[in-house]
C-alpha positions, 0 to 999 in steps of 0.5 A: 363889634363895640365893648363899652360898659355904657349901654346908652353908647353902645345903642347909639353906635350899633344905630349908627352902624346898623344904619350903614348896613354894616353888621354890628354886635354890642357887649357891655362887658368884656368878658361877654365879649370874649364867650362868643367872639371866636364865633362872630370873629369881627372884622373890627373890634372897638374897645372902652379903655376903662372897663367894670371888669378890668381895663381895656388894655388888658382885653386887648391883648387877650382878642389880638391872641385870639383873633390876629387879623382883626382891627382892634381901636380903643374908644376912651374918654380920657384923651392922653397920650399915655393911653394912646400910647399903650393901646398901639403897643397893645395891639391898637390900630388906632385910638379915637376919643369919645364922642366920635362923630358918626361920619368919622366912625364909619369913615375908619370903619370903612378904611379898616374893613379894606384893611382886614379884608386884605389880611384874609384874602391874602392868608387865603391865598397862601393855601391851596384849597 
Protein backbone atom coordinates (compact mmCIF):
# COMPACT_ATOMS: atom_id res chain seq x y z
CA UNK A 1 0.00 0.00 0.00
CA UNK A 2 1.18 3.49 -0.86
CA UNK A 3 -0.24 6.61 0.80
CA UNK A 4 0.89 9.81 -0.90
CA UNK A 5 -0.91 12.95 -2.04
CA UNK A 6 1.07 13.05 -5.30
CA UNK A 7 -1.23 11.19 -7.70
CA UNK A 8 1.42 11.04 -10.45
CA UNK A 9 3.84 9.38 -8.05
CA UNK A 10 1.13 6.92 -6.98
CA UNK A 11 0.51 5.96 -10.62
CA UNK A 12 4.25 5.46 -11.15
CA UNK A 13 4.64 3.35 -7.99
CA UNK A 14 1.56 1.27 -8.79
CA UNK A 15 2.90 0.48 -12.25
CA UNK A 16 6.38 -0.36 -10.95
CA UNK A 17 5.00 -2.74 -8.33
CA UNK A 18 2.27 -4.38 -10.39
CA UNK A 19 4.68 -5.21 -13.23
CA UNK A 20 6.41 -7.43 -10.64
CA UNK A 21 3.13 -9.26 -9.97
CA UNK A 22 2.61 -7.63 -6.57
CA UNK A 23 -0.88 -6.48 -5.61
CA UNK A 24 -0.82 -2.76 -4.95
CA UNK A 25 -3.27 -0.35 -3.32
CA UNK A 26 -2.71 3.41 -3.61
CA UNK A 27 -4.46 6.19 -1.71
CA UNK A 28 -4.03 9.97 -2.02
CA UNK A 29 -4.77 10.52 1.67
CA UNK A 30 -4.45 8.79 4.99
CA UNK A 31 -8.17 9.16 5.58
CA UNK A 32 -9.01 7.19 2.43
CA UNK A 33 -6.46 4.50 3.26
CA UNK A 34 -7.71 4.10 6.83
CA UNK A 35 -11.24 3.44 5.52
CA UNK A 36 -10.08 0.16 3.94
CA UNK A 37 -6.80 -0.70 5.62
CA UNK A 38 -8.15 -3.40 7.94
CA UNK A 39 -9.95 -5.06 5.04
CA UNK A 40 -6.88 -4.97 2.78
CA UNK A 41 -4.34 -5.67 5.60
CA UNK A 42 -1.25 -4.85 3.52
CA UNK A 43 2.08 -6.46 4.31
CA UNK A 44 3.90 -3.19 3.64
CA UNK A 45 2.64 0.38 3.89
CA UNK A 46 4.66 3.24 2.38
CA UNK A 47 3.57 6.56 3.91
CA UNK A 48 4.45 10.01 2.68
CA UNK A 49 5.81 12.31 5.39
CA UNK A 50 3.75 15.30 4.24
CA UNK A 51 0.08 14.67 3.54
CA UNK A 52 -2.67 17.17 2.84
CA UNK A 53 -4.60 16.22 5.99
CA UNK A 54 -1.58 16.03 8.28
CA UNK A 55 1.80 14.44 8.72
CA UNK A 56 2.75 10.86 7.98
CA UNK A 57 4.16 10.34 11.48
CA UNK A 58 0.73 10.64 13.09
CA UNK A 59 -0.79 8.39 10.45
CA UNK A 60 2.01 5.88 10.93
CA UNK A 61 1.30 5.63 14.66
CA UNK A 62 -2.40 5.02 14.01
CA UNK A 63 -1.71 2.36 11.39
CA UNK A 64 0.81 0.60 13.67
CA UNK A 65 -1.90 0.33 16.34
CA UNK A 66 -4.35 -1.13 13.83
CA UNK A 67 -1.94 -3.37 11.91
CA UNK A 68 0.89 -4.33 14.26
CA UNK A 69 2.42 -6.89 11.85
CA UNK A 70 2.48 -4.68 8.76
CA UNK A 71 5.83 -3.18 7.85
CA UNK A 72 5.70 0.62 7.68
CA UNK A 73 8.12 2.62 5.57
CA UNK A 74 8.30 6.41 5.51
CA UNK A 75 8.60 8.08 2.10
CA UNK A 76 9.71 11.67 1.95
CA UNK A 77 11.05 14.27 -0.40
CA UNK A 78 12.89 15.81 2.55
CA UNK A 79 15.85 13.70 3.52
CA UNK A 80 16.96 14.71 6.98
CA UNK A 81 17.94 12.99 10.21
CA UNK A 82 15.10 14.41 12.29
CA UNK A 83 12.44 12.89 10.00
CA UNK A 84 14.31 9.57 9.89
CA UNK A 85 14.53 9.37 13.69
CA UNK A 86 10.88 10.39 14.13
CA UNK A 87 9.83 7.77 11.59
CA UNK A 88 11.75 4.94 13.26
CA UNK A 89 10.50 5.93 16.72
CA UNK A 90 6.93 5.93 15.38
CA UNK A 91 7.14 2.40 14.04
CA UNK A 92 8.80 2.68 10.64
CA UNK A 93 11.08 -0.16 9.62
CA UNK A 94 12.76 2.00 7.02
CA UNK A 95 12.94 5.50 5.60
CA UNK A 96 13.25 6.30 1.89
CA UNK A 97 13.91 9.60 0.18
CA UNK A 98 12.00 10.28 -3.05
CA UNK A 99 12.52 9.71 -5.86
CA UNK A 100 13.03 6.00 -5.23
CA UNK A 101 14.73 3.86 -7.86
CA UNK A 102 12.44 1.07 -9.17
CA UNK A 103 14.91 -1.73 -8.55
CA UNK A 104 15.64 -0.51 -5.02
CA UNK A 105 11.90 -0.24 -4.31
CA UNK A 106 11.27 -3.83 -5.43
CA UNK A 107 14.29 -5.12 -3.52
CA UNK A 108 13.07 -3.39 -0.35
CA UNK A 109 9.57 -4.76 -0.85
CA UNK A 110 10.76 -8.36 -1.16
CA UNK A 111 12.97 -7.98 1.91
CA UNK A 112 10.12 -6.66 4.03
CA UNK A 113 7.51 -9.06 2.62
CA UNK A 114 9.69 -11.86 3.98
CA UNK A 115 9.70 -10.18 7.38
CA UNK A 116 5.92 -9.68 7.33
CA UNK A 117 5.22 -13.28 6.29
CA UNK A 118 7.62 -14.58 8.93
CA UNK A 119 5.78 -12.62 11.64
CA UNK A 120 2.39 -13.89 10.43
CA UNK A 121 3.62 -17.51 10.31
CA UNK A 122 5.14 -17.20 13.77
CA UNK A 123 1.84 -15.89 15.12
CA UNK A 124 -0.02 -18.70 13.36
CA UNK A 125 2.26 -21.30 14.95
CA UNK A 126 1.22 -20.09 18.42
CA UNK A 127 -2.38 -21.20 17.93
CA UNK A 128 -3.86 -24.65 17.43
CA UNK A 129 -6.79 -24.75 15.02
